[in-house]
C-alpha positions as CSV (number, residue, x, y, z in Angstrom):
1,M,-0.1,-0.1,0.1
2,T,1.4,3.5,-0.6
3,T,1.6,6.4,1.4
4,I,-1.2,8.5,-0.5
5,E,-3.2,5.3,-0.3
6,L,-2.7,4.7,3.3
7,K,-3.7,8.1,3.6
8,R,-7.1,7.7,2.2
9,Q,-7.6,5.4,4.1
10,L,-7.1,6.4,7.1
11,M,-9.3,9.8,6.3
12,H,-12.2,7.4,5.2
13,R,-11.9,5.6,8.5
14,I,-11.8,8.7,10.6
15,A,-14.7,10.3,9.0
16,E,-16.9,7.2,9.9
17,I,-16.0,8.0,13.3
18,D,-18.1,9.8,16.1
19,D,-16.5,9.1,19.0
20,V,-15.2,12.6,20.5
21,S,-13.0,11.3,22.9
22,F,-11.4,9.1,20.2
23,L,-11.4,12.0,17.6
24,N,-9.7,14.1,20.5
25,A,-7.1,11.3,21.3
26,I,-6.1,10.9,16.8
27,K,-5.4,14.5,16.7
28,T,-3.2,14.9,19.7
29,I,-1.2,12.3,18.0
30,L,-1.6,13.9,15.1
31,D,-1.0,17.6,16.9
32,S,2.6,15.9,17.9
33,K,3.7,14.4,14.8
34,T,2.7,17.9,12.8
35,R,4.1,20.4,15.2
36,G,7.7,22.2,14.9
37,Q,8.2,20.6,11.4
38,T,8.6,23.8,9.4
39,I,10.9,23.5,6.4
40,E,14.4,25.7,6.7
41,L,15.1,26.9,3.0
42,S,18.2,27.8,1.8
43,K,19.0,31.4,0.6
44,E,19.4,29.5,-3.1
45,Q,16.0,27.5,-2.8
46,K,14.5,31.5,-1.6
47,L,16.0,33.4,-4.0
48,E,14.9,30.2,-6.4
49,I,11.2,30.4,-5.7
50,K,11.2,34.7,-5.7
51,E,12.8,34.5,-9.7
52,S,10.1,31.9,-10.4
53,K,7.1,34.1,-8.6
54,K,8.5,37.1,-11.0
55,D,8.2,34.4,-13.8
56,V,4.7,33.9,-13.3
57,D,3.9,37.6,-12.8
58,L,5.4,37.9,-16.0
59,G,3.5,35.0,-18.1
60,L,6.5,33.6,-18.3
61,F,5.4,29.7,-17.4
62,V,3.5,26.9,-19.4
63,E,0.6,25.5,-17.6
64,Q,0.4,22.0,-17.0
65,Q,-2.6,20.6,-19.9
66,E,-0.2,23.0,-22.5
67,L,3.4,20.6,-20.9
68,D,1.0,17.4,-21.9
69,K,0.0,17.6,-25.1
70,E,3.4,18.6,-26.1
71,F,4.9,15.6,-24.4
72,N,2.3,13.8,-25.6
73,K,3.3,15.0,-29.0
74,W,7.0,14.5,-28.5
75,L,6.4,10.7,-27.4
76,S,3.4,10.3,-29.8
77,A,6.8,11.2,-32.5
78,K,9.4,8.6,-31.7
């Protein structure tokens, strides 16, 4: 089972639970795992994000749907 599949299964099962005490216990576990998990970016990473945002503002990007079309065209040409 992949991580994504496991997450989906857990979310579905949690959605079926009505026991507030049990849900609070799950929340406590989740809070302890996610608290303080911030990502520290390097100067280079921060600069890359700023530059990428500028590119988007200037329209210098390709939408995923267009990229998919180009990729499929490239694949079919082989």
